[in-house]
C-alpha angles and dihedrals in degrees: 000000000000120000116206115201121201134173113238102193093176089063095031095236146102110239129204119211128192118188088346094306125116103249099174148319144214115217121219141188114200121215131175096266103026147001116243118218106201101166144013126191135183125187119248094249091056102042117123093021098101096260096128091047092050090052094052094044091051090050092047092049092050091048091049093050093051096042091250129143132222123228101197110204092151107092092225093050091048090049092049092054091047089055094046108056088173087074098049090108088067095053117099114216114197 
């Protein structure tokens, strides 16, 4: 299974597609100092397949490359960052 992650700025979310089907998304709200991640959702057929993790990793990689910071309000996104200390430089702490 290949998960393709794309940024959909019109809908303010990163989307995951598997075999051309929308498998999940993580919403964001960009601010000057950080990007808030309020919600992540994965469709039932794709749960437990690493889709949510792929979404958050792609978003974190993009933020890191641009010098951005993530403000994880979504419980899944917060948990992902807690489990990946190598990404702590990306996390915004108010």
